[in-house]
ZAKEKOL-186242 format. One line per 10 residues: their letters; for each residue x, y, z of N, C-alpha, C. Coordinates in nm, 4 decimals, decimal comma, always signed. Atoms other than C-alpha are relative to their C-alpha. Layout:
// residues N
A> X:Y:Z:X:Y:Z:X:Y:Z | ...
// end
This chain:
// residues 256
MGTRKRSLID> -0,0363:+0,0369:-0,1422:-6,9824:+2,4891:+4,3496:+0,0283:-0,1693:-0,0053 | -0,0302:+0,1187:-0,0349:-6,8465:+2,1161:+4,3979:-0,1238:-0,0744:+0,0667 | +0,0859:+0,1250:-0,1114:-7,0744:+1,7998:+4,4803:+0,0893:-0,0138:+0,1457 | -0,1003:+0,0539:-0,1569:-6,9919:+1,7054:+4,8594:-0,0220:-0,1370:-0,0571 | -0,0314:+0,1081:-0,0045:-6,8613:+1,3990:+4,8479:-0,0684:-0,0923:+0,0944 | +0,0709:+0,0743:-0,1782:-7,1047:+1,1289:+5,0695:+0,0564:-0,1360:+0,0270 | -0,0630:+0,0882:-0,0976:-6,9876:+0,8877:+5,3038:-0,0884:-0,0954:+0,0642 | +0,1243:+0,0575:-0,0772:-7,1465:+0,6083:+5,4782:-0,0559:+0,0622:+0,1137 | +0,0252:-0,0816:-0,0939:-7,1102:+0,8282:+5,7882:-0,0988:+0,1097:-0,0072 | +0,1068:-0,1038:-0,0128:-7,3570:+1,0757:+5,6770:-0,1380:-0,0174:-0,0375
IMEEFVWNPW> +0,1390:+0,0401:+0,0274:-7,6565:+0,8291:+5,6631:-0,0703:+0,0595:+0,1147 | +0,0746:-0,0450:-0,1399:-7,9507:+0,9866:+5,8790:-0,0117:-0,0925:+0,1367 | +0,0907:+0,0630:-0,1222:-8,1017:+0,7125:+6,0581:+0,1437:-0,1602:+0,0533 | -0,1533:+0,1048:-0,0708:-7,8288:+0,4737:+6,2570:-0,1105:-0,0851:+0,1069 | +0,0377:+0,1612:-0,1159:-7,9001:+0,1124:+6,4211:+0,1222:-0,0646:+0,0402 | -0,1161:+0,1439:-0,0439:-7,6862:-0,1504:+6,6190:-0,0949:-0,0843:+0,0263 | +0,0955:+0,1430:+0,0306:-7,7669:-0,4731:+6,5233:+0,1170:-0,1183:+0,0377 | -0,0591:+0,1161:-0,0256:-7,6083:-0,7486:+6,7227:-0,0372:-0,1440:-0,0077 | +0,0807:+0,1576:+0,0364:-7,6877:-1,0753:+6,5703:+0,0539:-0,0841:+0,0838 | -0,0124:+0,0812:-0,1007:-7,4685:-1,2243:+6,8540:+0,0869:+0,0560:+0,1158
HGCKKFSEGC> -0,0356:-0,0312:-0,1014:-7,3373:-1,1536:+7,1590:+0,1416:-0,0584:+0,1054 | -0,1104:+0,0676:-0,0540:-7,0039:-1,2113:+7,3743:+0,1174:+0,0043:-0,1306 | -0,1016:-0,0395:+0,0695:-6,6752:-1,1927:+7,2921:+0,1580:-0,0456:+0,0533 | -0,1060:+0,0437:-0,0382:-6,3140:-1,3404:+7,3801:+0,1171:+0,0913:-0,0013 | -0,0934:-0,1096:-0,0012:-6,0419:-1,0662:+7,4809:+0,1532:-0,0586:-0,1082 | -0,0855:+0,0259:+0,1067:-5,7625:-1,0386:+7,2153:+0,1337:+0,0647:+0,0385 | -0,1078:-0,0960:-0,0297:-5,5125:-0,7654:+7,2875:-0,0404:+0,0783:+0,1054 | -0,0238:-0,0984:-0,0854:-5,4270:-0,5017:+7,5021:-0,1271:+0,1277:+0,0219 | +0,0717:-0,0857:+0,0080:-5,6871:-0,2728:+7,3928:-0,1766:-0,0758:+0,0852 | +0,1196:+0,0618:-0,0451:-5,9469:-0,5458:+7,5525:-0,0173:-0,0238:+0,1244
ANCYVYRRDE> -0,0155:-0,0207:-0,1317:-5,8254:-0,4953:+7,8970:-0,1183:+0,0187:+0,0737 | +0,1164:-0,0402:-0,0671:-6,1101:-0,3155:+8,0113:-0,1354:+0,0440:-0,0963 | +0,0970:+0,0064:+0,0738:-6,3542:-0,4039:+7,7735:-0,1541:+0,0592:+0,0474 | +0,1271:-0,0739:-0,0467:-6,7120:-0,2248:+7,7955:-0,0842:-0,0945:+0,0308 | +0,0881:+0,1243:-0,0086:-6,9020:-0,5650:+7,7367:+0,0261:-0,0766:+0,1201 | -0,0131:+0,0982:-0,0973:-6,7343:-0,7462:+8,0028:-0,0734:+0,0590:+0,1196 | +0,0536:-0,1074:-0,1193:-6,7889:-0,4305:+8,2401:-0,1091:-0,0110:+0,0292 | +0,1285:-0,0222:+0,0129:-7,1422:-0,4261:+8,1483:-0,0565:-0,1452:+0,0577 | +0,0510:+0,1215:-0,0509:-7,2191:-0,8004:+8,1646:+0,0780:-0,0581:+0,1430 | +0,0125:+0,0544:-0,0935:-7,0549:-0,8928:+8,4923:-0,0960:+0,1375:+0,0907
SIGKDASFVE> +0,1154:-0,0321:-0,1451:-7,2628:-0,6167:+8,6639:-0,1196:-0,0663:-0,0096 | +0,1090:+0,0581:+0,0131:-7,5580:-0,8208:+8,5665:+0,0127:-0,1502:+0,0388 | -0,0076:+0,1022:-0,0239:-7,3901:-1,1160:+8,6660:+0,0420:-0,1301:-0,1389 | -0,0007:+0,0951:+0,1411:-7,3272:-1,2613:+8,2964:+0,1466:-0,0075:-0,0291 | -0,1909:+0,0257:+0,0715:-6,9919:-1,4106:+8,1382:-0,0005:+0,0169:-0,1071 | -0,0112:-0,0692:+0,1251:-6,9089:-1,1818:+7,8538:+0,0801:-0,0849:-0,0811 | -0,1018:+0,0575:+0,0632:-6,6996:-1,4479:+7,7128:-0,0869:-0,1358:-0,0657 | +0,0610:+0,1194:+0,0639:-6,9699:-1,7086:+7,6096:-0,0803:+0,0937:-0,0808 | +0,0743:-0,0142:+0,1278:-7,1106:-1,6624:+7,2529:-0,0777:-0,0483:-0,0235 | +0,1639:+0,0368:+0,0308:-7,4451:-1,6816:+7,1680:-0,0706:+0,1077:-0,0913
KTKAFDMPLK> +0,0686:-0,0696:+0,0989:-7,6884:-1,5695:+6,8851:-0,0990:+0,1013:+0,1096 | +0,1426:-0,0608:-0,0944:-7,9646:-1,3019:+7,0297:-0,1232:+0,0097:-0,0909 | +0,1337:-0,0102:+0,0833:-8,3005:-1,2317:+6,9226:-0,0042:+0,0916:-0,1395 | -0,0069:-0,0685:+0,0601:-8,2015:-0,9751:+6,6944:+0,0702:-0,0588:-0,1606 | -0,0625:+0,0585:+0,0816:-8,0317:-1,2203:+6,4843:-0,0826:+0,0562:-0,1552 | +0,0289:-0,0428:+0,1201:-8,2300:-1,1399:+6,1594:-0,0453:+0,1442:-0,0134 | +0,0449:-0,1058:-0,0197:-8,3025:-0,8188:+6,2407:-0,0139:+0,1075:-0,1570 | +0,0293:-0,0872:+0,1870:-8,2534:-0,6523:+5,8496:-0,1090:-0,0298:-0,0580 | +0,1335:+0,0606:+0,0787:-8,5369:-0,8408:+5,7480:-0,1264:+0,0171:+0,0746 | +0,1370:-0,0305:-0,0862:-8,8081:-0,7593:+6,0283:-0,0315:+0,1107:-0,0801
RRRAGEYKIS> +0,0489:-0,1050:+0,0748:-9,0719:-0,5954:+5,8921:-0,0960:+0,0405:+0,0815 | +0,0953:-0,0144:-0,0750:-9,3695:-0,4036:+6,0254:-0,0953:-0,0478:-0,0384 | +0,1182:+0,0401:+0,0605:-9,7259:-0,4803:+6,0190:-0,0711:+0,0350:-0,1264 | +0,0201:-0,0701:+0,1268:-9,7608:-0,2696:+5,6860:+0,0822:-0,0464:-0,0767 | -0,0658:+0,0859:+0,1312:-9,5269:-0,5076:+5,4919:+0,1586:+0,0821:-0,0025 | -0,1387:-0,0487:+0,0428:-9,2076:-0,2391:+5,5093:+0,0813:-0,0275:+0,1135 | -0,0936:+0,0160:-0,0903:-8,8721:-0,2825:+5,6773:+0,0123:+0,0458:+0,1367 | +0,0070:-0,1225:-0,0968:-8,8575:-0,1644:+6,0176:+0,1463:+0,0798:+0,0162 | -0,1061:-0,0632:+0,0431:-8,4827:-0,0872:+5,9207:-0,0357:+0,0901:-0,1260 | +0,0075:-0,0609:+0,1720:-8,5350:+0,1813:+5,6162:+0,0576:+0,0159:-0,0911
AGSHVFVCMT> -0,1670:-0,0211:+0,1016:-8,3202:+0,1920:+5,3130:+0,0273:+0,1166:+0,0054 | -0,0810:-0,1234:-0,0290:-8,0832:+0,4448:+5,3511:+0,0573:+0,0208:+0,1307 | -0,0749:+0,0343:-0,1454:-8,0120:+0,3321:+5,7196:+0,1574:-0,0267:-0,0024 | -0,1009:+0,0615:-0,0569:-7,6814:+0,3012:+5,8849:-0,0004:-0,0884:+0,0960 | -0,0073:+0,0903:-0,1424:-7,6194:-0,0034:+6,0894:+0,1049:-0,0396:+0,0034 | -0,1527:+0,0471:-0,0359:-7,3234:-0,0774:+6,2917:-0,0305:-0,1876:+0,0728 | +0,0197:+0,1569:-0,0215:-7,2885:-0,4535:+6,3316:+0,1075:-0,0580:+0,0916 | -0,0420:+0,0786:-0,1047:-7,1817:-0,6866:+6,6286:+0,1285:+0,1082:+0,0708 | -0,0661:-0,0653:-0,1085:-7,1065:-0,3887:+6,8645:+0,0317:-0,0641:+0,1689 | -0,0110:+0,0837:-0,1208:-7,0945:-0,6517:+7,1604:+0,1024:-0,1193:+0,0005
SDFFLDEADL> -0,0692:+0,1054:-0,0115:-6,9189:-0,8840:+7,0072:+0,1300:+0,0390:-0,1504 | -0,0558:-0,0309:+0,1103:-6,6485:-0,9384:+6,6891:-0,0237:-0,0512:-0,1130 | +0,0461:+0,0595:+0,1083:-6,7924:-0,9873:+6,3476:+0,0823:-0,1320:-0,0449 | -0,1097:+0,1724:+0,0164:-6,4748:-1,2590:+6,2891:+0,0358:-0,0583:+0,0945 | -0,0361:+0,0999:-0,1043:-6,4650:-1,4110:+6,5861:-0,0426:-0,1495:-0,0445 | -0,0085:+0,1888:+0,0993:-6,4139:-1,8139:+6,5138:-0,1378:-0,0389:+0,0651 | +0,1379:+0,0889:-0,0621:-6,7085:-1,8921:+6,7730:-0,0995:+0,0490:-0,1149 | +0,1246:-0,0776:+0,0458:-6,9536:-1,6992:+6,5194:+0,0470:-0,0741:-0,1696 | -0,0159:+0,0432:+0,1307:-6,8205:-1,9213:+6,1970:-0,1303:-0,0521:-0,0622 | +0,0923:+0,0933:+0,0413:-7,1386:-2,1298:+6,1732:-0,1251:+0,1008:-0,0499
WRNDIWYMMR> +0,1048:-0,0717:+0,0045:-7,3813:-1,8127:+6,1519:+0,0173:+0,1341:-0,0747 | -0,0356:-0,0909:+0,0776:-7,1859:-1,5522:+5,9503:-0,0416:+0,0017:-0,1664 | +0,0458:-0,0404:+0,1500:-7,2614:-1,6490:+5,6088:-0,1746:+0,0065:+0,0118 | +0,1213:-0,0378:-0,0181:-7,6507:-1,6080:+5,7034:-0,0090:+0,1895:+0,0041 | +0,0115:-0,1486:-0,0200:-7,5409:-1,2442:+5,7987:+0,0530:+0,0641:-0,1293 | -0,0512:-0,0384:+0,1248:-7,3670:-1,1978:+5,4796:-0,1164:-0,0011:-0,0815 | +0,1019:+0,0043:+0,0574:-7,6666:-1,3139:+5,3161:-0,1141:+0,0871:+0,0225 | +0,0963:-0,0981:-0,0200:-7,9156:-1,0525:+5,4864:+0,0629:+0,1370:-0,0500 | -0,1033:-0,1457:+0,0454:-7,6138:-0,7477:+5,3872:-0,0585:+0,0095:-0,1818 | +0,0108:-0,0040:+0,1619:-7,6608:-0,8848:+5,0402:-0,1440:+0,0518:-0,0308
ARRDVNFTII> +0,1672:+0,0082:+0,0640:-8,0415:-0,8802:+5,0477:-0,0637:+0,1456:+0,0555 | -0,0134:-0,1533:+0,0113:-8,0498:-0,5273:+5,1887:+0,1250:+0,0849:-0,0369 | -0,1129:-0,0705:+0,0585:-7,8216:-0,3324:+4,9357:-0,0659:+0,0985:+0,0068 | +0,1058:-0,1262:+0,0346:-8,0707:-0,0614:+5,0052:+0,0736:+0,0736:+0,1874 | -0,0668:-0,0371:-0,1132:-7,8638:-0,0378:+5,3774:+0,1626:+0,0099:+0,0177 | -0,1439:-0,0222:-0,0114:-7,4754:+0,0672:+5,4745:-0,0033:-0,0623:+0,1005 | -0,0809:+0,0380:-0,1367:-7,3164:-0,1670:+5,7437:+0,1229:+0,0364:+0,0286 | -0,1508:-0,0686:-0,0485:-7,0372:-0,0621:+5,9215:+0,0583:-0,1408:+0,0971 | -0,0549:+0,1209:-0,0990:-6,8234:-0,3997:+6,0969:+0,1195:+0,0692:+0,0584 | -0,1032:-0,0554:-0,0846:-6,5496:-0,2797:+6,3298:+0,0832:-0,1919:+0,0716
TKRIYRLEKC> -0,0811:+0,0972:-0,0657:-6,2829:-0,5737:+6,4061:+0,1543:-0,0086:+0,0368 | -0,1403:+0,0271:-0,0503:-5,9390:-0,6847:+6,5783:+0,0751:-0,1187:-0,0994 | -0,0556:+0,0874:+0,0404:-5,9432:-0,9941:+6,3889:+0,0216:-0,0140:-0,1562 | +0,0219:-0,0223:+0,1516:-5,8613:-0,8514:+6,0196:+0,0696:-0,1242:-0,0628 | -0,0931:+0,0826:+0,0565:-5,6311:-1,1475:+5,9492:-0,1117:-0,1495:+0,0008 | +0,0956:+0,1382:+0,0599:-5,9316:-1,3955:+5,9657:-0,0990:+0,0232:-0,1194 | +0,1246:-0,0419:+0,0655:-6,1473:-1,1752:+5,7027:-0,0010:-0,1027:-0,0937 | +0,0164:+0,0843:+0,1377:-6,0494:-1,3935:+5,3618:-0,0744:-0,1383:+0,0400 | +0,0245:+0,1321:-0,0079:-6,1354:-1,7138:+5,5634:-0,1758:+0,0345:+0,0012 | +0,1509:-0,0123:-0,0192:-6,4854:-1,5596:+5,6321:-0,0594:+0,0623:-0,0850
LPDDWRGGYE> +0,0449:-0,0452:+0,0857:-6,5763:-1,4178:+5,3263:-0,0965:-0,0569:-0,0959 | +0,0945:+0,0581:+0,1096:-6,8979:-1,5350:+5,1039:+0,0583:-0,0195:-0,1420 | -0,0305:+0,0132:+0,1234:-6,8428:-1,6593:+4,7800:-0,0028:+0,0995:-0,0910 | +0,0195:-0,1004:+0,1385:-6,9531:-1,3604:+4,5513:+0,0360:+0,1296:+0,0954 | -0,0786:-0,1139:-0,0388:-6,7540:-1,1199:+4,7943:+0,0906:+0,0732:-0,1322 | -0,0627:-0,0275:+0,0685:-6,4998:-1,0694:+4,5372:+0,0740:+0,1631:+0,0443 | -0,0749:-0,1016:-0,0532:-6,3875:-0,7056:+4,5849:-0,0657:+0,0984:+0,1089 | +0,0852:-0,0601:-0,1007:-6,6093:-0,6366:+4,8350:-0,1967:+0,0236:-0,0147 | +0,1288:-0,0290:+0,0275:-6,9946:-0,5568:+4,8848:-0,0084:+0,1644:-0,0055 | +0,0241:-0,0923:-0,0076:-7,0815:-0,2104:+4,8292:-0,0503:+0,1054:+0,0819
NVEIGVTMEN> +0,0818:-0,0609:-0,1116:-7,3035:-0,1315:+5,1294:+0,0775:-0,0411:+0,1259 | -0,0603:+0,0224:-0,1004:-7,0540:-0,2465:+5,3626:+0,1699:+0,0357:+0,0248 | -0,1208:-0,0342:+0,0015:-6,7535:-0,1021:+5,5220:+0,0759:-0,0443:+0,1054 | -0,0917:+0,1053:-0,1502:-6,4792:-0,2416:+5,7811:+0,0970:+0,0898:+0,0652 | -0,1490:-0,1241:-0,0856:-6,2588:-0,0366:+6,0225:+0,0640:-0,1064:+0,0992 | -0,0575:+0,0715:-0,0613:-6,0073:-0,1918:+6,1955:+0,0353:+0,0531:+0,1248 | -0,0419:-0,0992:-0,1380:-5,9185:-0,1122:+6,5761:+0,1513:-0,0170:+0,0042 | -0,1294:+0,0233:-0,0777:-5,5398:-0,0331:+6,6726:+0,0007:+0,0903:+0,0920 | -0,0310:-0,0631:-0,1258:-5,4662:+0,0498:+7,0035:+0,1368:+0,0528:+0,0353 | -0,1443:-0,0019:-0,0245:-5,1089:+0,0736:+7,0171:+0,0955:+0,0074:-0,1136
QRQCDKRISA> -0,0742:+0,0519:+0,1036:-4,7943:+0,0790:+6,7731:+0,0049:-0,1452:-0,0412 | -0,0397:+0,1428:-0,0163:-4,7294:-0,3092:+6,8253:-0,1445:-0,0173:-0,0984 | +0,1501:+0,0569:+0,0517:-5,1317:-0,3912:+6,7097:-0,0288:+0,0810:-0,1649 | +0,0077:-0,0465:+0,1429:-5,1004:-0,1190:+6,4296:+0,0664:-0,0510:-0,1357 | -0,0740:+0,0694:+0,0796:-4,8015:-0,2696:+6,2858:-0,0254:-0,1323:-0,0467 | +0,0455:+0,1381:+0,0669:-4,9415:-0,6010:+6,2795:-0,1420:-0,0073:-0,0543 | +0,1203:-0,0300:+0,0802:-5,2932:-0,5298:+6,1458:+0,0028:+0,0840:-0,1167 | -0,0087:-0,0731:+0,0951:-5,2463:-0,2479:+5,9216:+0,0488:-0,0481:-0,1292 | -0,0574:+0,0649:+0,0887:-5,0236:-0,4760:+5,7061:-0,1230:-0,0562:-0,0783 | +0,1048:+0,1228:+0,0565:-5,3122:-0,7181:+5,6534:-0,0984:+0,0538:-0,0225
FKDAPVKSKF> +0,1348:-0,0701:+0,0380:-5,6000:-0,4747:+5,6215:+0,0404:+0,0906:-0,1503 | -0,0304:-0,1013:+0,1015:-5,4335:-0,2461:+5,3581:-0,0117:-0,0704:-0,1495 | +0,0272:+0,0893:+0,1670:-5,4492:-0,4871:+5,0574:-0,1444:-0,0850:+0,0176 | +0,1091:+0,0965:+0,0102:-5,7639:-0,6584:+5,1620:-0,1024:+0,0497:-0,0627 | +0,1067:-0,0378:+0,0746:-6,0487:-0,6871:+4,9736:-0,1358:+0,0646:+0,0501 | +0,1540:-0,0715:-0,0429:-6,2894:-0,4251:+5,1034:-0,0141:+0,1141:-0,1055 | +0,0394:-0,1119:+0,0815:-6,4898:-0,1560:+4,9089:+0,0890:+0,1424:+0,0971 | +0,0119:-0,1247:-0,0950:-6,4699:+0,1073:+5,2122:+0,0706:-0,0543:+0,1231 | -0,0768:+0,0167:-0,1526:-6,1866:+0,1122:+5,5202:+0,0037:+0,1390:+0,0545 | -0,0553:-0,1064:-0,0969:-6,1093:+0,3101:+5,7946:+0,0494:-0,0570:+0,1284
IICEPLLTAI> -0,1307:+0,0537:-0,1164:-5,8835:+0,2715:+6,1092:-0,0828:+0,0622:+0,1061 | +0,0229:-0,0938:-0,1196:-6,0288:+0,3628:+6,4624:+0,1100:-0,0543:+0,1054 | -0,1012:+0,0068:-0,1255:-5,7676:+0,3898:+6,7454:-0,0699:+0,0466:+0,0987 | +0,0971:-0,0337:-0,1064:-6,0121:+0,3490:+7,0319:+0,0403:-0,1047:+0,0726 | -0,0456:-0,1191:-0,0301:-5,9139:+0,3069:+7,2908:+0,1419:+0,0069:-0,0262 | -0,1252:-0,0560:+0,0467:-5,5986:+0,4986:+7,2113:+0,1125:-0,0229:+0,0699 | -0,0446:+0,0403:-0,1145:-5,3095:+0,3575:+7,4725:+0,1298:+0,0717:-0,0157 | -0,1323:-0,0443:+0,0258:-4,9557:+0,5075:+7,3112:-0,0012:+0,0691:-0,1188 | +0,0021:-0,0511:+0,1401:-4,8640:+0,7060:+7,0353:+0,0359:-0,1015:-0,0833 | -0,0091:+0,1172:+0,1153:-4,9066:+0,5710:+6,6986:+0,0764:+0,0665:-0,1198
DMRRYLGKWV> -0,0425:-0,0652:+0,1175:-4,7092:+0,6525:+6,3957:-0,0559:-0,1244:-0,1176 | +0,0558:+0,0938:+0,0834:-4,8971:+0,5164:+6,0934:+0,0352:+0,0519:-0,1457 | -0,0443:-0,0797:+0,1348:-4,7232:+0,7675:+5,8135:+0,0057:-0,0897:-0,0882 | -0,0474:+0,1059:+0,0983:-4,5714:+0,4757:+5,6211:-0,1283:-0,0699:-0,0736 | +0,1184:+0,0736:+0,0645:-4,9351:+0,3250:+5,5900:-0,0710:+0,0894:-0,0895 | +0,1142:-0,0579:+0,0400:-5,1741:+0,5964:+5,5374:+0,0052:+0,0828:-0,1237 | -0,0193:-0,0337:+0,1411:-5,2941:+0,6912:+5,1731:-0,1808:+0,0028:-0,0217 | +0,1669:-0,0208:+0,0156:-5,6236:+0,6996:+5,0044:-0,0511:-0,1379:-0,0098 | +0,0753:+0,1448:-0,0175:-5,7035:+0,3202:+5,0529:-0,0894:+0,0384:+0,1076 | +0,1020:+0,0248:-0,0840:-5,8581:+0,4141:+5,3557:-0,0407:+0,1379:+0,0432
SRVIAGGESG> +0,1161:-0,1358:-0,0063:-6,1418:+0,6865:+5,4227:+0,0375:+0,1004:+0,1276 | -0,0013:-0,1116:-0,1291:-6,0523:+0,8284:+5,7635:+0,0446:-0,1179:+0,1496 | -0,0183:+0,0408:-0,1810:-5,9174:+0,7496:+6,1365:-0,0547:+0,0817:+0,1080 | +0,0589:-0,0291:-0,1102:-6,1084:+0,7681:+6,4244:+0,0908:-0,0093:+0,1232 | -0,0709:+0,0234:-0,1011:-5,9373:+0,7911:+6,7611:-0,0500:+0,0619:+0,1071 | +0,0809:-0,0259:-0,1307:-6,0534:+0,8257:+7,1344:+0,0569:-0,0660:+0,1193 | -0,0408:+0,0743:-0,1315:-5,9542:+0,7347:+7,4794:-0,1236:-0,0976:+0,0471 | +0,0764:+0,1524:-0,0651:-6,0888:+0,4230:+7,7122:-0,0822:+0,1055:+0,1127 | +0,0594:-0,0248:-0,0703:-6,3882:+0,4890:+7,9065:-0,0129:-0,0853:+0,1126 | +0,0250:+0,0866:-0,1137:-6,4630:+0,3169:+8,2393:+0,0954:+0,0530:+0,1568
PNARQCRYEW> -0,1119:-0,0424:-0,1376:-6,3061:+0,3473:+8,5961:+0,1213:-0,0746:+0,0281 | -0,1933:+0,0529:-0,0031:-5,9879:+0,1461:+8,5333:+0,0728:+0,0743:-0,0946 | -0,0435:-0,0803:+0,1329:-5,9608:+0,3816:+8,2099:+0,1831:+0,0215:+0,0154 | -0,1617:-0,0344:-0,0067:-5,5783:+0,3820:+8,0985:-0,0256:+0,1249:-0,0491 | +0,0290:-0,0973:+0,0583:-5,4891:+0,7368:+7,9968:+0,0329:+0,0264:-0,1498 | -0,0385:-0,0036:+0,1099:-5,4853:+0,8901:+7,6597:+0,0583:+0,1705:+0,0133 | -0,0632:-0,1019:+0,0376:-5,2816:+1,1976:+7,5681:-0,0314:+0,0803:-0,0589 | +0,0981:-0,0578:+0,0863:-5,4088:+1,4838:+7,3705:+0,1252:+0,0225:-0,1162 | -0,1142:-0,0216:+0,0968:-5,0540:+1,5075:+7,2186:-0,0165:-0,1385:-0,0996 | +0,0229:+0,1255:+0,0983:-5,1131:+1,1717:+7,0561:-0,1081:+0,0136:-0,0980
ILDLRSQCVS> +0,0904:+0,0140:+0,0572:-5,4226:+1,2704:+6,9527:+0,0225:+0,1037:-0,1462 | -0,0277:-0,0997:+0,1032:-5,2905:+1,5661:+6,7691:+0,0633:-0,0367:-0,0976 | -0,0831:+0,0654:+0,0706:-4,9884:+1,3909:+6,6116:-0,1093:-0,0959:-0,0885 | +0,0435:+0,1210:+0,1086:-5,2471:+1,1072:+6,4520:-0,1014:+0,0905:-0,0963 | +0,0961:-0,1063:+0,1292:-5,4631:+1,4239:+6,2788:+0,0884:+0,0782:-0,0716 | -0,0917:-0,0692:+0,1239:-5,1412:+1,5821:+6,1419:+0,0631:-0,1119:-0,0962 | -0,0074:+0,1136:+0,0967:-5,0825:+1,2424:+5,9924:-0,0693:+0,0024:-0,0971 | +0,1278:+0,0362:+0,1186:-5,4286:+1,2025:+5,8140:+0,0205:+0,1481:-0,0807 | -0,0502:-0,1073:+0,1187:-5,3557:+1,5733:+5,7004:+0,0778:-0,0088:-0,0829 | -0,1107:+0,0033:+0,1167:-5,0675:+1,5198:+5,5543:-0,0060:-0,1034:-0,1067
AGVGFRFKQT> +0,0230:+0,1197:+0,1061:-5,1871:+1,2077:+5,3663:-0,1249:+0,0172:-0,0521 | +0,1478:-0,0325:+0,0304:-5,5476:+1,3720:+5,2792:-0,0594:-0,1267:+0,0701 | +0,1061:+0,1025:-0,0635:-5,7162:+1,1116:+5,5247:-0,0922:+0,0943:+0,0705 | +0,0913:-0,0828:-0,0942:-6,0051:+1,2208:+5,6982:+0,0211:-0,0401:+0,1590 | -0,0274:+0,0438:-0,1935:-5,9794:+1,2315:+6,1407:-0,1014:+0,0547:+0,0349 | +0,1662:-0,0490:-0,1302:-6,2604:+1,2504:+6,3951:+0,0702:-0,0473:+0,1211 | +0,0049:+0,0400:-0,1477:-6,1771:+1,2417:+6,7441:-0,0835:+0,0418:+0,1070 | +0,1281:+0,0448:-0,0088:-6,4469:+1,0658:+6,8654:-0,0267:+0,0543:+0,1688 | -0,0262:-0,0081:-0,1544:-6,3868:+1,1069:+7,2839:+0,1300:+0,0122:+0,0616 | -0,1328:-0,0089:-0,1045:-6,1551:+1,2023:+7,5327:+0,0304:-0,1602:+0,0797
GANFIKDDRA> +0,0016:+0,0977:-0,1057:-6,2090:+0,9118:+7,7485:+0,0043:+0,0302:+0,1544 | +0,0042:-0,0075:-0,1450:-6,1957:+0,8859:+8,1260:+0,0886:+0,0841:+0,0539 | -0,1404:-0,0350:-0,0547:-5,8515:+0,9532:+8,1924:+0,0686:+0,0903:-0,1125 | -0,0546:-0,0755:+0,1260:-5,7269:+1,2492:+7,9646:+0,0822:+0,1159:+0,0577 | -0,1036:-0,0703:-0,0421:-5,4081:+1,4147:+7,9902:+0,0304:+0,0974:-0,1512 | -0,0267:-0,0963:+0,0815:-5,3724:+1,7813:+7,8211:+0,0999:+0,0522:+0,0440 | -0,1424:-0,0631:-0,0623:-5,0406:+1,9793:+7,8744:+0,0352:-0,0288:+0,1092 | -0,0579:+0,0269:-0,1637:-4,9360:+1,7664:+8,1500:-0,0930:-0,0082:+0,1004 | +0,1148:-0,0305:-0,1114:-5,2764:+1,8271:+8,3214:-0,0579:-0,1242:-0,0091 | +0,0905:+0,0868:+0,0126:-5,4881:+1,5233:+8,4247:-0,1167:+0,0327:+0,0078
YLIARDKQMS> +0,1007:-0,0474:+0,0133:-5,8240:+1,5660:+8,3587:-0,1077:-0,1666:+0,0083 | +0,0792:+0,1022:-0,0130:-6,1199:+1,2904:+8,5093:-0,1023:+0,0220:-0,0841 | +0,1414:-0,0723:+0,0974:-6,4152:+1,3292:+8,2402:-0,0683:-0,1075:+0,0382 | +0,1266:+0,0850:-0,0258:-6,7395:+1,1955:+8,3273:-0,0344:-0,0668:-0,1161 | +0,0386:+0,0618:+0,1572:-6,8808:+0,9417:+8,0398:-0,1073:+0,1051:-0,0567 | +0,0753:-0,1200:+0,0743:-7,1616:+1,2097:+7,9537:+0,0724:+0,0940:-0,0619 | -0,0818:-0,1205:+0,0245:-6,8932:+1,4374:+7,8990:+0,1159:-0,0338:-0,1528 | -0,1119:+0,0441:+0,0886:-6,6341:+1,2353:+7,6770:-0,0242:+0,0397:-0,1216 | -0,0022:-0,0500:+0,1800:-6,7554:+1,3164:+7,2992:-0,0433:+0,1018:+0,0447 | +0,0941:-0,1201:+0,0425:-6,9258:+1,6493:+7,3858:+0,1534:+0,0551:-0,0027
QARKAGIDYR> -0,1028:-0,0432:-0,0356:-6,5673:+1,7610:+7,5132:+0,1103:-0,0269:-0,1437 | -0,0798:+0,0438:+0,1463:-6,3772:+1,5621:+7,2035:-0,0541:+0,1010:-0,1479 | +0,0309:-0,0810:+0,0837:-6,6277:+1,7716:+6,9617:+0,0828:+0,1656:+0,0193 | -0,0211:-0,1334:-0,0404:-6,5427:+2,1051:+7,1519:+0,1514:+0,0495:-0,0654 | -0,1394:-0,0341:+0,0331:-6,1675:+2,0563:+7,0555:+0,0110:+0,0480:-0,1599 | -0,0007:-0,0654:+0,1462:-6,2788:+2,1433:+6,6893:+0,1108:-0,0620:-0,1137 | -0,1285:+0,0735:+0,0715:-5,9798:+1,9036:+6,5321:-0,0352:-0,1002:-0,0908 | +0,0693:+0,0876:+0,1180:-6,2103:+1,6924:+6,3179:+0,0507:+0,0322:-0,1681 | -0,0863:-0,0384:+0,1262:-6,0623:+1,6841:+5,9386:-0,0865:-0,1009:-0,0901 | +0,0782:+0,1096:+0,0848:-6,2615:+1,5818:+5,6444:+0,0640:+0,0194:-0,1309
AYESGN> -0,0976:-0,0411:+0,1012:-6,0252:+1,5688:+5,3704:-0,0709:+0,0264:-0,1374 | +0,0790:-0,0307:+0,1280:-6,2765:+1,6025:+5,0636:-0,0003:+0,1727:+0,0435 | +0,0203:-0,1534:-0,0295:-6,3136:+1,9540:+5,2052:+0,1146:+0,0938:-0,0485 | -0,1284:-0,0600:+0,0451:-5,9299:+2,0581:+5,1278:-0,0018:-0,0678:-0,1508 | -0,0351:+0,0279:+0,1151:-5,9942:+1,9248:+4,7681:+0,0617:-0,1538:-0,0325 | -0,0415:+0,1406:+0,0321:-5,9171:+1,5567:+4,8266:-0,0646:-0,0762:-0,0429
// end
């Protein structure tokens, strides 16, 4: 029997680390941003960017001395902001330092601002840190064409693409290859969610299978169209309904 290839998404314990909070709307996918929606519900301005109390979270220890985030954990970084936001430039080197200090932890960064990557890298980055993967969001064909070219040759050890919210069909056949580990796709949540069509999801999956790239259908979104029928799907059902479709694809299971 062959050994199963291990990826960063296989890690058992997961954490979210938001060293700063707040963001600036940047492209079409930001129109119904859940951070803005949530902050508005409590009278907060989500465009105001500030450091949080969790800034040094990976270095925090328990009374006995062990790290609160244990070795082997998987940490999602800046889920209420963008890691490469220019308002955070003064703080980012401290974050790189903590990621270096915790090489026993795997970090995932998701960004729309991939064009700022090389301006924001630490001096010792070289080809990337082994414990840091970066995903770039691409919500429609226009943003795919703009961002994927900057991403493909970026100095990052592990790369993935996230098409969420998926707002149109996307053709990325000419770009896909072994340089990217997987594509994640899903619809938009919230009361004003734009539609996500199942045929767009299936087409992306087909592109990934042809290229030997992993694929995950993460969530349907609230406004889901399948076989020309519209479904309004409650937030707590959107991920489970996507799983029930049974269309996720792990490239290495097919010998890649």
